[in-house]
C-alpha positions in Angstrom: 0.0 0.0 0.0 1.2 3.5 -0.6 2.3 5.4 2.5 0.1 8.2 3.5 2.5 11.1 4.5 1.8 12.4 8.0 0.9 16.2 8.3 3.5 16.6 11.1 6.7 15.3 12.3 10.0 14.8 10.7 11.5 12.2 8.4 15.1 11.2 7.8 16.1 9.3 4.8 19.4 7.9 4.0 20.4 7.2 0.3 23.1 4.8 -0.5 24.4 4.8 -4.1 26.2 1.6 -5.1 29.4 2.3 -7.1 28.6 2.0 -10.9 30.5 2.3 -14.0 30.0 5.7 -15.8 27.1 6.1 -17.9 26.5 8.1 -21.0 24.5 10.6 -19.0 27.7 11.4 -16.9 30.0 12.2 -20.0 30.7 15.9 -20.5 29.2 17.5 -23.5 31.5 18.3 -26.5 30.9 22.0 -26.0 31.9 21.8 -22.4 35.2 20.0 -23.2 35.9 22.5 -26.0 35.5 25.2 -23.4 37.9 23.3 -21.2 40.6 23.1 -24.0 40.1 26.7 -24.9 40.8 27.6 -21.3 44.0 25.6 -21.2 45.2 26.9 -24.6 44.7 30.6 -23.6 46.1 30.2 -20.1 48.7 33.0 -19.3 51.3 30.5 -18.0 52.1 26.8 -18.2 51.5 26.5 -14.6 48.0 28.0 -14.9 47.3 25.5 -17.9 48.5 22.5 -15.6 46.2 23.7 -12.9 43.1 23.9 -15.1 44.0 20.4 -16.3 44.3 19.0 -12.8 41.0 20.7 -11.7 39.3 18.8 -14.6 40.8 15.4 -13.8 41.4 15.1 -9.9 38.3 13.5 -8.5 36.1 14.8 -11.2 32.5 13.6 -11.6 32.5 14.3 -15.4 33.8 11.6 -17.7 35.2 12.1 -21.2 34.6 10.2 -24.4 37.7 8.9 -26.4 37.7 12.0 -28.8 37.2 14.5 -25.9 40.0 12.8 -24.0 42.3 13.0 -27.0 41.6 16.6 -27.6 42.6 17.3 -23.8 45.7 15.1 -24.5 46.9 17.2 -27.4 46.3 20.5 -25.7 48.6 19.2 -22.9 51.5 18.2 -25.2 54.7 19.3 -24.1 53.8 20.3 -20.5 53.3 17.1 -18.3 54.5 14.5 -20.6 52.5 11.5 -21.9 52.9 9.5 -18.7 51.4 12.1 -16.4 48.7 13.4 -18.8 47.4 9.9 -19.8 47.6 8.6 -16.2 45.4 11.4 -15.0 42.9 11.0 -17.8 42.2 7.2 -17.9 40.1 7.2 -14.7 38.1 10.1 -16.1 37.2 8.2 -19.4 33.9 6.3 -19.8 34.9 3.4 -21.9 37.6 0.6 -21.5 38.2 0.5 -25.3 38.7 4.3 -25.2 41.4 4.0 -22.6 43.3 1.5 -24.5 43.1 3.5 -27.6 44.5 6.8 -25.8 47.3 4.6 -24.3 48.2 3.1 -27.7 47.9 6.5 -29.6 49.9 8.6 -27.2 52.6 6.4 -25.5 55.7 4.5 -26.7 56.0 0.9 -25.6 58.3 1.8 -22.7 55.9 4.5 -21.5 53.0 2.0 -21.6 55.1 -0.2 -19.4 55.8 2.6 -17.1 52.0 3.6 -17.0 51.2 -0.1 -16.0 53.6 0.3 -13.0 52.5 3.8 -12.0 48.7 2.9 -12.0 49.5 -0.2 -9.9 46.5 -2.3 -8.9 44.3 0.3 -10.7 45.5 -0.8 -14.1 43.5 -4.1 -14.3 40.0 -2.7 -13.8 40.7 0.5 -15.6 42.0 -1.4 -18.7 39.2 -4.0 -18.7 41.1 -7.0 -17.2 40.0 -7.0 -13.7 40.8 -10.6 -12.8 43.6 -11.2 -10.5 45.0 -11.1 -6.9 44.8 -7.6 -5.1 46.8 -6.6 -2.0 45.4 -3.0 -1.4 47.1 -0.5 1.0 44.5 2.1 1.8 47.0 4.7 2.2 48.1 4.5 -1.4 46.1 6.6 -3.8 46.4 4.1 -6.5 45.1 1.4 -4.5 42.2 3.4 -3.4 41.4 4.1 -7.0 41.5 0.3 -7.6 39.1 -0.4 -4.9 36.5 2.1 -6.2 37.0 1.0 -9.8 36.8 -2.8 -8.8 33.4 -2.0 -7.0 32.1 -0.5 -10.1 33.1 -3.5 -12.0 31.7 -5.8 -9.4 28.2 -4.2 -9.5 28.0 -4.2 -13.2 28.9 -8.0 -13.6 26.5 -8.8 -10.8 23.7 -6.9 -12.5 24.5 -8.4 -16.0 24.4 -12.1 -14.4 21.7 -11.7 -12.0 19.1 -9.4 -13.9 19.9 -10.1 -17.5 20.3 -13.8 -17.4 23.5 -14.0 -19.4 25.2 -16.5 -17.0 24.6 -18.3 -13.8 26.1 -17.5 -10.4 29.6 -18.7 -10.2 30.6 -16.7 -7.1 32.3 -18.2 -4.1 29.5 -17.4 -1.8 26.4 -17.7 -3.9 25.8 -13.7 -3.9 26.7 -13.0 -7.7 29.9 -11.1 -6.7 33.3 -12.0 -7.9 35.3 -11.1 -4.7 37.1 -14.3 -3.4 39.3 -15.2 -0.3 38.9 -11.7 1.3 40.9 -10.7 4.4 41.4 -7.3 6.0 44.6 -6.6 8.0 45.3 -10.5 7.5 41.9 -11.5 9.3 39.1 -13.1 7.3 36.2 -10.7 6.9 33.0 -11.5 9.0 30.8 -10.9 6.2 31.2 -11.3 2.4 32.8 -8.3 0.8 30.2 -6.0 -0.8 30.9 -3.3 -3.2 29.1 -0.9 -0.9 32.1 -1.4 1.5 34.1 0.9 -0.8 31.5 3.6 -0.7 33.5 5.2 2.1 37.1 4.0 1.9 39.1 3.5 5.2 42.2 5.8 5.5 44.4 2.9 6.7 44.6 -0.8 6.6 45.3 -3.7 4.1 42.9 -5.8 2.1 43.7 -8.8 0.2 41.5 -10.6 -2.2 41.1 -12.4 -5.5 38.8 -11.1 -8.1 37.6 -13.0 -11.1 35.8 -10.9 -13.9 32.8 -12.8 -15.4 32.7 -10.5 -18.2 33.2 -12.4 -21.7 34.4 -11.1 -24.8 31.8 -9.2 -26.9 30.0 -11.1 -29.7 32.1 -11.0 -32.8 35.6 -10.8 -31.1 38.4 -12.7 -32.5 41.7 -14.0 -31.2 45.1 -12.4 -32.4 45.9 -13.4 -35.8 49.0 -15.5 -36.2 51.0 -12.7 -37.6 50.0 -10.4 -34.6 50.5 -13.0 -32.1 54.0 -13.7 -33.5 54.8 -10.1 -33.2 53.4 -10.2 -29.5 55.8 -13.2 -28.8 58.9 -11.6 -30.3 58.2 -8.4 -28.2 57.7 -10.2 -25.0 60.7 -12.5 -25.4 62.9 -9.6 -26.2 61.6 -7.7 -23.1 62.0 -10.7 -20.9 65.7 -11.5 -22.1 66.6 -7.8 -21.7 65.6 -7.3 -18.0 68.8 -6.5 -16.1 69.0 -8.5 -12.9 72.5 -7.5 -11.8 71.9 -4.2 -10.2 72.4 -5.2 -6.6 68.8 -5.1 -5.6 68.4 -8.9 -4.9 69.5 -10.7 -1.7 71.9 -12.8 -3.7 74.0 -9.7 -3.9 74.9 -10.1 -0.3 76.0 -13.7 -0.8 78.2 -12.9 -3.6 79.8 -10.2 -1.6 80.6 -12.4 1.2 83.0 -14.4 -0.9 86.7 -13.7 0.0 88.2 -11.6 -2.8 85.0 -10.7 -4.5 83.4 -7.4 -4.5 80.5 -5.8 -3.1 78.9 -2.4 -4.2 78.4 0.1 -1.3 78.1 3.8 -0.8 79.7 5.6 -3.8 79.9 2.4 -5.8 83.6 1.5 -5.4 84.4 -2.2 -5.4 86.9 -4.1 -3.6 87.4 -7.4 -1.8 85.1 -7.9 1.1 85.2 -10.6 3.6 82.4 -11.8 5.7 83.5 -9.6 8.7 83.8 -6.5 6.3 80.4 -7.2 5.1 79.1 -7.1 8.6 80.5 -3.7 9.1 79.0 -2.5 5.8 75.6 -3.9 6.8 75.8 -2.0 10.3 75.9 -5.4 12.3 79.2 -4.5 14.1 81.1 -1.3 14.3 84.3 -2.7 12.8 86.5 -5.8 12.7 88.0 -4.9 16.1 84.9 -6.1 17.8 85.6 -9.5 16.6 89.3 -9.5 16.8 89.3 -7.9 20.3 87.3 -10.8 22.0 89.0 -12.4 24.8 90.6 -15.8 24.5 87.7 -17.3 26.6 85.1 -15.6 24.4 87.0 -16.9 21.3 87.2 -20.5 22.7 83.3 -20.5 23.4 82.6 -19.2 20.0 84.9 -21.9 18.4 83.1 -24.6 20.5 79.7 -23.4 20.0 77.9 -25.3 17.3 77.1 -23.3 14.2 73.7 -22.0 14.0 71.8 -23.4 10.9 71.3 -20.9 8.0 67.7 -19.6 8.2 65.9 -21.5 5.4 63.7 -19.5 3.0 60.4 -21.5 3.2 59.4 -23.7 0.1 56.6 -21.9 -1.6 53.2 -23.7 -1.5 52.9 -23.0 -5.3 56.5 -23.8 -6.4 56.3 -26.6 -8.9 58.3 -28.9 -11.1 60.0 -27.4 -14.1 61.2 -24.3 -12.2 64.6 -22.8 -13.2 65.9 -23.1 -9.7 65.9 -26.1 -7.5 62.7 -27.0 -5.8 64.2 -26.2 -2.3 66.2 -23.0 -2.6 68.1 -24.0 0.6 71.3 -25.8 -0.2 72.6 -27.7 2.8 76.1 -28.4 3.5 79.4 -26.6 3.6 79.8 -23.6 1.4 76.1 -22.8 0.7 74.1 -19.8 1.8 70.6 -19.8 2.9 69.2 -19.4 -0.6 71.3 -22.1 -2.2 74.1 -19.8 -3.6 77.5 -21.2 -3.0 80.3 -19.5 -1.2 83.2 -20.2 0.8 84.7 -18.6 3.9 88.2 -18.9 5.4 87.9 -20.9 8.6 90.2 -20.2 11.5 90.6 -21.2 15.0 88.1 -18.5 16.1 86.1 -18.1 12.9 82.3 -18.5 12.8 79.9 -18.8 10.0 78.6 -15.5 8.9 75.1 -15.2 7.5 75.0 -11.9 5.5 71.1 -12.2 5.0 70.6 -12.4 8.7 73.1 -9.7 9.4 71.8 -7.1 7.1 70.9 -3.9 8.6 67.4 -2.4 8.1 69.1 0.7 6.4 70.8 -1.6 4.1 67.7 -3.7 3.4 65.7 -0.6 2.7 68.3 0.8 0.4 68.7 -2.4 -1.5 64.9 -2.8 -1.8 64.6 0.8 -3.2 66.6 0.0 -6.2 64.8 -0.3 -9.5 64.4 -3.3 -11.5 64.8 -2.8 -15.3 64.7 0.9 -14.6 60.8 0.4 -14.2 59.7 -0.8 -10.7 61.0 -0.8 -7.2 62.3 -4.1 -6.1 60.5 -3.6 -2.8 57.1 -3.4 -4.8 58.0 -6.8 -6.3 58.7 -8.1 -2.9 55.4 -7.0 -1.5 53.5 -8.5 -4.4 55.3 -11.8 -3.9 54.6 -11.9 -0.2 51.0 -11.0 -0.6 50.5 -13.9 -3.2 52.5 -16.6 -1.4 51.0 -15.6 2.1 47.4 -16.3 0.7 47.8 -19.5 -1.1 45.3 -22.5 -0.6 48.2 -24.3 1.1 48.8 -21.6 3.6 45.0 -21.2 4.3 44.4 -24.8 4.7 47.5 -25.1 7.1 46.2 -22.1 9.2 42.9 -23.7 9.4 44.3 -27.1 10.3 46.5 -25.3 13.2 43.4 -23.6 14.5 41.4 -26.8 14.7 44.1 -28.7 16.4 44.6 -25.8 18.8 41.0 -25.8 19.7 41.1 -29.4 20.1 44.1 -29.5 22.4 42.5 -26.6 24.6 39.2 -28.7 24.9 41.2 -31.7 25.8 43.1 -29.7 28.3 39.8 -28.5 30.0 38.4 -32.0 30.1 41.5 -33.3 31.8 41.5 -30.3 34.3 38.0 -31.3 35.3 39.0 -34.9 35.9 42.0 -33.8 37.9 44.5 -34.6 35.3 45.8 -30.9 34.2 48.8 -32.3 32.3 46.6 -34.3 29.8 48.8 -37.4 29.9 47.2 -40.3 28.2 47.9 -43.9 28.2 49.6 -44.4 24.8 47.3 -47.3 24.1 44.1 -45.5 24.6 44.8 -41.9 23.5 44.8 -40.2 20.1 42.8 -40.5 16.9 42.5 -43.6 15.0 43.5 -43.4 11.4 40.9 -44.2 8.9 41.2 -46.7 5.9 40.0 -46.6 2.6 37.4 -49.1 1.4 38.6 -52.4 -0.2 38.8 -51.3 -3.9 41.9 -49.2 -3.0 45.3 -51.0 -3.4 47.0 -51.8 -0.2 49.7 -49.1 -0.8 46.9 -46.5 -1.0 46.0 -46.3 2.7 44.7 -42.8 3.7 46.3 -41.1 6.6 44.6 -38.6 8.7 46.2 -35.7 6.8 46.2 -37.2 3.3 44.9 -35.3 0.3 44.6 -35.9 -3.4 47.7 -36.8 -5.4 48.6 -38.6 -8.5 51.3 -40.9 -7.1 50.9 -44.6 -8.2 47.5 -44.2 -9.7 46.0 -43.1 -6.4 44.8 -39.6 -5.3 45.6 -40.1 -1.7 49.4 -39.7 -1.0 50.2 -36.0 -0.5 50.4 -34.7 3.1 48.6 -31.6 4.2 50.9 -28.7 4.0 52.6 -27.6 7.2 52.1 -24.1 8.6 54.9 -22.2 6.8 57.2 -19.6 8.4 57.4 -15.9 7.2 58.7 -15.8 3.5 61.9 -13.7 2.8 62.4 -12.7 -0.8 61.5 -14.2 -4.3 64.0 -15.8 -6.5 65.7 -13.9 -9.4 63.6 -16.0 -11.8 60.5 -14.9 -10.1 61.6 -11.2 -10.4 62.2 -11.7 -14.1 58.9 -13.4 -14.6 57.0 -10.7 -12.7 58.4 -7.9 -14.6 57.7 -9.7 -17.8 54.2 -10.4 -16.7 53.5 -6.6 -16.1 54.7 -6.0 -19.5 52.3 -8.7 -21.0 49.4 -7.0 -19.2 50.2 -3.8 -21.1 50.6 -5.4 -24.3 47.2 -7.3 -24.0 44.9 -4.4 -23.6 41.6 -5.1 -25.2 43.1 -8.1 -27.1 42.0 -11.7 -27.0 43.8 -14.9 -27.3 42.8 -18.5 -28.0 43.6 -21.2 -25.4 46.4 -22.6 -27.6 48.1 -19.1 -27.8 47.6 -18.7 -24.0 49.5 -22.0 -23.6 52.5 -20.7 -25.5 52.5 -17.5 -23.4 52.3 -19.6 -20.3 55.4 -21.5 -21.3 57.4 -18.3 -21.7 57.5 -18.0 -17.7 59.2 -19.9 -15.0 57.2 -21.7 -12.5 58.8 -20.2 -9.4 56.3 -19.3 -6.5 53.1 -19.8 -8.4 53.9 -17.6 -11.4 52.1 -20.0 -13.7 49.0 -19.3 -11.7 49.6 -15.7 -11.8 49.8 -15.7 -15.8 46.8 -17.9 -15.9 44.7 -15.2 -13.8 46.1 -12.6 -16.2 45.1 -14.4 -19.3 41.8 -15.7 -17.9 39.7 -12.7 -19.1 41.6 -12.4 -22.2 40.6 -16.2 -23.4 38.1 -16.2 -26.3 37.4 -19.8 -25.8 37.0 -20.2 -22.0 35.3 -23.5 -22.4 38.7 -25.0 -23.5 40.6 -23.8 -20.5 41.2 -27.5 -19.6 43.9 -27.4 -22.2 45.8 -25.0 -19.9 45.0 -26.9 -16.6 46.2 -30.2 -18.2 49.7 -28.8 -18.6 49.9 -27.6 -15.0 50.7 -29.8 -12.1 48.1 -30.9 -9.6 49.3 -28.4 -7.0 49.0 -25.6 -9.6 45.6 -26.6 -10.7 44.6 -26.6 -6.8 45.9 -23.2 -6.6 44.2 -22.0 -9.8 40.8 -23.2 -8.5 41.5 -21.6 -5.2 42.1 -18.2 -7.0 39.6 -18.4 -10.0 37.0 -20.6 -8.5 35.7 -24.1 -9.6 32.6 -22.7 -11.3 34.6 -20.4 -13.5 37.2 -23.1 -14.5 35.1 -26.2 -14.5 33.4 -27.3 -17.9 30.9 -30.2 -17.6 31.8 -31.1 -21.1 35.2 -32.3 -19.8 34.5 -33.7 -16.4 37.2 -36.4 -16.4 39.6 -35.2 -13.7 40.5 -35.3 -10.0 38.4 -33.3 -7.6 39.4 -31.8 -4.2 36.3 -30.0 -2.9 35.7 -28.1 0.3 32.0 -28.4 0.8 31.6 -25.4 3.2 32.4 -23.2 0.2 29.1 -22.5 -1.8 30.8 -22.8 -5.2 32.6 -26.0 -4.5 29.4 -27.6 -3.2 27.5 -26.5 -6.3 30.3 -28.1 -8.4 29.7 -31.3 -6.5 26.1 -31.1 -7.3 26.9 -30.8 -10.9 29.1 -33.9 -10.9 26.5 -35.7 -9.0 23.8 -34.9 -11.6 26.1 -36.0 -14.3 27.0 -39.3 -12.7 23.1 -40.0 -12.3 22.7 -39.3 -16.1 25.9 -41.3 -17.3 25.7 -45.1 -16.8 28.2 -46.9 -14.9 30.6 -46.3 -12.0 31.6 -42.8 -12.4 33.1 -41.9 -9.0 36.3 -43.5 -8.4 38.6 -43.4 -5.2 36.1 -41.2 -3.5 36.8 -40.2 0.1 35.3 -37.9 2.7 36.2 -36.3 6.1 33.9 -34.0 8.2 36.8 -31.8 9.2 40.5 -31.3 8.3 41.6 -32.5 11.6 39.6 -35.7 11.4 40.5 -39.1 9.6 38.9 -39.9 6.4 35.7 -42.0 6.8 36.5 -45.6 6.3 34.9 -47.2 3.3 33.0 -44.1 2.4 31.3 -44.1 -0.9 28.9 -42.1 -3.0 25.8 -41.7 -0.8 22.4 -42.3 -2.3 20.9 -39.0 -0.9 23.5 -36.8 -2.7 21.3 -36.6 -5.7 18.4 -35.0 -3.7 17.3 -31.4 -3.7 18.9 -29.1 -1.0 15.7 -29.3 1.1 12.8 -31.6 1.5 9.3 -30.7 1.6 9.5 -29.8 5.3 12.4 -27.5 4.8 14.9 -30.1 6.1 18.5 -30.0 4.6 19.4 -33.0 2.4 21.4 -33.6 -0.7 25.2 -32.9 -0.9 26.9 -32.3 2.6 27.3 -28.8 3.5 30.7 -29.2 5.3 33.7 -31.4 5.0 36.3 -32.3 2.4 35.5 -34.5 -0.5 37.9 -36.2 -2.9 37.0 -38.1 -6.1 37.9 -38.9 -9.5 35.4 -38.8 -12.3 35.5 -41.3 -15.2 33.0 -41.9 -18.1 32.3 -45.4 -19.0 29.4 -44.0 -21.1 29.3 -40.3 -22.1 25.9 -38.4 -22.4 26.5 -35.3 -24.4 23.1 -33.8 -23.9 23.2 -34.1 -20.3 26.8 -32.4 -20.3 25.5 -29.5 -22.5 22.5 -29.0 -20.2 24.9 -28.5 -17.1 27.3 -26.3 -19.0 25.2 -23.2 -18.3 25.6 -23.6 -14.6 29.3 -22.7 -14.9 31.0 -19.7 -16.6 32.0 -21.8 -19.6 28.3 -21.7 -20.5 28.1 -18.0 -20.7 30.3 -18.3 -24.0 27.3 -19.8 -25.6 25.1 -16.8 -24.6 27.8 -14.3 -26.1 28.1 -16.4 -29.4 31.5 -17.9 -28.9 32.0 -21.5 -30.0 
């Protein structure tokens, strides 16, 4: 019923506007922009002209068309330079295609790379490739802009899917939004992240999340021609091979400098032989060598007798994989090897001790080293920050933290029980205490027993050999190969503006990169929204390791990667996540439609700190709806870990096609890509 407005009293209404991409109504008129250009051209001084330009572009609520932006760029020629001018104009432009055109028209290749670095996290949403991992520092203007731009994209993509029916819900939480794995100041958010969160941005704090753009290429889009793709390959290979990695920014510089008779660059850049003790003085660890030489004989003897401290090991990255350009473990054990596996020797005397230049590096030295530029393009510290943000939010790290929290809670509960029983120490009879380990049902070979912490693997034909990842210590720094690969990836992002590639072309690009620290997963997320034939993404997943596939599913989501047309693979599903439970429901429906035994090596446990249920098999009730007629929950479980391999004794293509629309691969049919 319509509300009858009272004749007295007061009413307070609060309007909340969700961030939305700019509309045609928000674009400036041609006459208005001509007036702006006229004012700039007739300004009395260059400073006044720049002031007029900044007033029109800083936090402006008026947007430019491509032609209008080009006229402003031309008027500013010779004053701020292309990097400053185009960088300020891009957030004020209404269309992604127009932004790409302005960049390509007014900037050299080197300037495009510089702009990619200058805009930071804001580059991806502004240039139409929003998919990726984001680590936002709300004290940085570029990150604040990235948050706002992403919120606009998120609302637009939610509306397209939910209201226009062009795709199904493939979100992580069943809310049509593409934010995934969110955390704020390293703590999980209590509620799913909404675009409205960014209506009023916090002044401080850090937020990490993955974003997966569900926008598909417009109808009629084509992949790069062979000639243009060959040119892209030639350019990216040249850029990759010309990256200078020998400018002193990397931690390996310290190890090289610790070799007797070799050099280390300090201060004014003079080079000379530097011993381990000299390096300690340089790094600010000791005042001078006299502190070592001046020790008493007793101190010297104690130092000589004291066992050498082990070198601090850089943790093995959860996403490192076979095929890396460095050893799987960066720690080389034994005499003459430093903590990152770089060999060096030191003279050993009666009072000498092993010197670790990495642990000894002073804060000032580290800040100076990390402040150096890589390839005259990006500060090394920015690469370290991106690397740490990514490696600290991997699937393996999250699962290890969850397992540690569960085990801690169980230990505290056990302690409270023992305290009530008068046994505060919690001592148990070794024959009665502890969990029993579950066993798989008889169809598994004897070598495929499932441990409490087992997960899916591929060893020996079974999927239950790998151990749960241990909780990793704090990372240190990336490898040189990761640095080269990351800088190359930034350049590839600049080169791929508004361009699309086939899955086959994406595979060629993927192989240009090392596999250090999850780089292949990073590259896949960059290419994901550029893929014309998303339904064929299996071709990329199949050349990745199981660990990389798990990480890709963590970042991009099962419903965005999974194609029911090609269901034959291993599945590791956490059923407490909405999207993974929906994936399980699709597999269940397909198994019911296709004859034969489709689920192989299935296993289930209710919690990660529990053993696998012995003899567990596909339950009959899994194919039921989510709720019965009385509203009681049924169907696929809503918690626990499920492992399975799907095989197809008899393929039913009609059933597979019917299920495809429930994944993002089905959206390509709506847009007309086949």
